[in-house]
C-alpha positions in Angstrom: 46.2 -57.4 -50.8 47.7 -54.6 -48.7 47.0 -51.0 -50.0 49.7 -49.6 -47.8 52.0 -50.6 -44.9 51.3 -48.6 -41.7 48.1 -46.8 -40.7 47.6 -44.7 -37.6 44.1 -44.0 -36.4 43.7 -41.3 -33.7 40.4 -41.1 -32.0 38.3 -38.5 -30.1 38.9 -37.3 -26.5 38.5 -33.6 -25.9 41.3 -31.4 -24.5 42.4 -34.2 -22.2 42.6 -36.7 -25.0 44.5 -34.3 -27.2 47.1 -33.7 -24.5 47.5 -37.4 -23.7 48.0 -38.4 -27.4 50.5 -35.6 -27.8 52.4 -36.9 -24.8 52.2 -40.4 -26.0 53.4 -39.5 -29.5 56.3 -37.4 -28.1 57.3 -40.2 -25.7 57.3 -42.8 -28.4 59.3 -40.6 -30.7 61.9 -40.2 -27.9 62.1 -44.0 -27.7 62.6 -44.2 -31.5 59.1 -44.9 -32.8 57.7 -42.0 -34.8 54.0 -42.4 -35.4 54.2 -39.5 -37.9 55.9 -42.0 -40.3 52.6 -43.7 -40.9 51.6 -44.1 -44.6 48.0 -43.1 -43.6 46.8 -41.1 -40.7 43.1 -41.0 -39.8 42.2 -38.2 -37.4 38.9 -37.7 -35.7 38.1 -34.8 -33.3 41.1 -34.6 -30.8 42.7 -37.1 -33.1 42.3 -34.7 -36.0 44.4 -32.1 -34.1 47.2 -34.6 -33.2 47.0 -36.3 -36.6 47.4 -33.0 -38.5 50.3 -32.0 -36.2 52.1 -35.4 -36.9 51.3 -35.5 -40.6 52.7 -32.0 -41.1 55.9 -32.9 -39.4 55.3 -30.9 -36.2 56.8 -31.9 -32.8 54.1 -33.2 -30.5 56.2 -32.1 -27.6 55.1 -28.5 -28.4 51.8 -29.3 -26.7 53.4 -30.0 -23.3 51.4 -27.2 -21.8 47.9 -25.9 -22.3 49.1 -22.3 -23.1 48.1 -22.5 -26.7 44.5 -23.7 -26.3 44.0 -21.6 -23.2 44.1 -18.5 -25.3 41.0 -19.6 -27.2 38.7 -20.9 -24.5 35.2 -21.7 -25.5 32.3 -21.7 -23.1 30.7 -25.1 -22.9 26.9 -25.5 -22.8 26.3 -28.4 -20.4 22.5 -28.3 -21.0 22.9 -28.7 -24.7 25.6 -31.3 -24.3 23.3 -33.3 -22.1 20.6 -33.2 -24.8 23.1 -34.3 -27.4 24.3 -37.3 -25.2 20.6 -38.2 -24.6 20.0 -38.4 -28.3 23.2 -40.5 -28.9 22.2 -42.8 -26.0 18.8 -43.6 -27.5 19.3 -47.1 -28.9 15.9 -46.9 -30.7 17.2 -44.2 -33.1 18.7 -45.1 -36.5 22.3 -43.7 -36.5 21.5 -41.3 -39.4 18.5 -39.9 -37.6 20.5 -39.5 -34.4 23.1 -37.5 -36.2 20.4 -35.3 -37.8 18.9 -34.6 -34.4 22.3 -33.8 -32.9 22.9 -31.6 -35.9 19.8 -29.6 -35.2 21.1 -29.0 -31.7 24.4 -28.0 -33.1 22.9 -25.5 -35.5 21.1 -23.9 -32.7 24.5 -22.9 -31.2 25.9 -21.1 -34.3 28.1 -18.3 -32.9 30.5 -16.6 -35.3 32.8 -15.2 -32.6 33.1 -18.6 -30.9 33.6 -20.2 -34.3 36.5 -17.8 -35.1 38.0 -18.6 -31.7 37.7 -22.3 -32.3 39.5 -22.0 -35.7 42.2 -19.8 -34.3 42.8 -22.2 -31.4 43.1 -25.2 -33.7 45.5 -23.3 -35.9 47.7 -22.6 -32.8 47.7 -26.3 -31.8 48.5 -27.6 -35.3 51.2 -25.2 -36.2 50.6 -25.6 -39.9 47.9 -24.4 -42.3 48.5 -26.5 -45.4 47.7 -30.2 -46.0 50.8 -32.5 -45.9 52.0 -34.7 -48.7 51.6 -37.6 -46.3 48.1 -39.2 -46.6 45.9 -37.6 -43.9 42.1 -38.2 -43.6 40.0 -35.9 -41.4 36.4 -36.9 -40.5 33.4 -34.7 -39.8 29.6 -34.8 -40.1 27.3 -32.4 -42.0 25.1 -30.8 -39.3 22.1 -30.5 -41.6 22.0 -33.9 -43.3 23.8 -36.0 -40.7 25.9 -37.4 -43.5 29.5 -38.1 -42.6 32.3 -36.6 -44.7 36.0 -37.5 -45.0 38.4 -34.8 -46.2 41.9 -35.0 -47.5 44.4 -32.8 -49.4 42.4 -33.2 -52.6 39.0 -32.3 -51.1 39.5 -28.5 -51.5 38.7 -27.9 -47.8 41.4 -25.9 -45.9 43.3 -28.0 -43.3 42.6 -25.8 -40.2 38.8 -25.5 -40.7 38.6 -29.2 -41.4 40.3 -29.9 -38.1 38.1 -27.4 -36.3 35.0 -29.0 -37.8 36.1 -32.5 -36.9 36.6 -31.4 -33.3 33.4 -29.3 -32.9 31.3 -31.5 -30.5 27.8 -29.9 -30.0 27.6 -28.3 -26.6 31.4 -27.8 -26.4 32.0 -26.0 -29.7 29.9 -24.5 -32.5 29.6 -26.1 -35.9 32.1 -24.8 -38.5 31.0 -23.3 -41.8 32.8 -24.7 -44.9 31.6 -23.9 -48.4 28.2 -22.8 -47.3 27.5 -25.8 -45.0 28.1 -26.4 -41.3 30.0 -29.4 -40.0 30.4 -31.0 -36.5 32.5 -33.6 -34.7 33.7 -36.5 -36.8 33.3 -38.9 -33.8 29.6 -38.8 -34.5 30.3 -41.0 -37.6 31.9 -44.0 -35.9 34.1 -43.1 -32.9 37.7 -43.4 -34.0 36.6 -44.3 -37.6 39.1 -47.2 -37.8 37.3 -48.6 -40.9 38.9 -45.8 -42.9 42.2 -47.6 -42.5 41.1 -50.6 -44.5 44.0 -52.0 -46.5 46.7 -51.5 -44.0 49.3 -54.2 -43.3 49.8 -52.8 -39.7 47.1 -50.7 -38.0 47.6 -48.8 -34.8 44.5 -47.3 -33.2 45.0 -44.7 -30.4 41.7 -44.2 -28.5 41.8 -41.7 -25.6 38.1 -42.4 -24.8 38.4 -46.2 -24.7 37.7 -46.2 -20.9 34.5 -44.2 -21.4 33.2 -46.0 -24.5 34.4 -49.6 -24.5 34.4 -51.0 -28.0 34.7 -54.5 -29.4 38.3 -55.5 -29.7 39.6 -54.6 -33.1 40.7 -57.4 -35.4 41.0 -57.9 -39.1 37.4 -58.7 -39.6 35.9 -55.9 -37.5 37.6 -53.1 -39.4 37.8 -54.8 -42.7 41.6 -54.6 -42.7 43.8 -57.3 -44.3 46.4 -56.7 -41.6 49.2 -58.7 -40.1 48.9 -56.6 -36.9 46.1 -54.6 -35.3 47.0 -52.9 -32.1 44.7 -50.6 -30.0 46.2 -48.2 -27.4 43.9 -46.7 -24.8 44.7 -44.9 -21.5 45.9 -47.2 -18.7 44.6 -46.9 -15.2 47.2 -44.2 -14.2 46.3 -42.2 -17.3 42.6 -42.4 -16.6 43.3 -41.2 -13.0 45.3 -38.2 -14.5 42.4 -37.4 -16.8 39.9 -36.7 -14.1 36.1 -36.8 -14.7 35.9 -34.2 -17.5 37.7 -34.8 -20.8 37.1 -31.1 -21.6 38.9 -29.8 -18.6 41.9 -27.7 -19.6 43.2 -27.9 -16.0 43.9 -31.6 -16.7 45.9 -30.9 -19.9 49.4 -31.1 -18.4 48.7 -34.1 -16.2 47.2 -35.9 -19.2 50.2 -35.0 -21.4 52.6 -36.3 -18.7 50.5 -39.5 -18.4 50.8 -40.1 -22.1 54.6 -39.5 -22.0 54.9 -42.0 -19.2 52.6 -44.6 -20.9 54.8 -44.4 -24.0 57.6 -45.9 -22.1 55.4 -48.8 -21.0 54.2 -49.7 -24.5 57.2 -48.8 -26.6 58.7 -52.2 -27.0 55.4 -53.9 -27.9 54.5 -51.1 -30.3 58.0 -50.8 -31.9 58.1 -54.4 -32.8 54.8 -54.0 -34.8 55.7 -50.6 -36.3 59.2 -51.6 -37.4 58.4 -55.2 -38.5 56.4 -53.8 -41.4 59.4 -51.8 -42.6 61.9 -54.5 -42.0 60.0 -57.1 -44.1 59.9 -54.8 -47.2 
């Protein structure tokens, strides 16, 4: 049985992925497909930023330039990020233990000034500070226990800190304090976290990092979704070229946005048929 009609899952991807998803969403809206109309939006990391923007009715076109995030630059720590990636790449570690080890690395980088800048930057990107009525799920991971969390408007967690925590990848941003605990990037749970959309009739997964972290093709069984349609959108070859080699590079923001805008035109017909079919059959 379908719990709801249309679900949108937006995955992680740093500054570049944020810009690309915003361009993609804006382009699709111009073609008549509004991803913000989803009955459920699941946002993780970069996807939490764009998901919150869409769910609160903001125009993704407002992120055409990097002017907003540029005012809140954070200084990456390549050495710490390398250690984090080494932990995540250790196939001998149980996932929970890997998250706890990453959490310890994250907690070593607590910086109140950087944390305040992160939250202010996310607020500027989203353009809203209250949870929408539309169903929005934001993922994160407890940096101390390694346990994943999923927040919504009933969780009691403010929207902007939730988005900031979801997009706080250790080495790129400090963990965010919420109710006396610190949280880090939701991608550490399960990439785009498409399983949280179980029960959708139509599922659209937008994964800016698909070229870096190839995943098994999604189908009804793999995500536990009783769906008539499951569609995954990743960057095409031209978009990957526009991204460059660093997904955290603000200099690639505008090229990535424009790549998303262009790619929207290439996929609009295919996506629209899936997106509108659900509505038209009701």
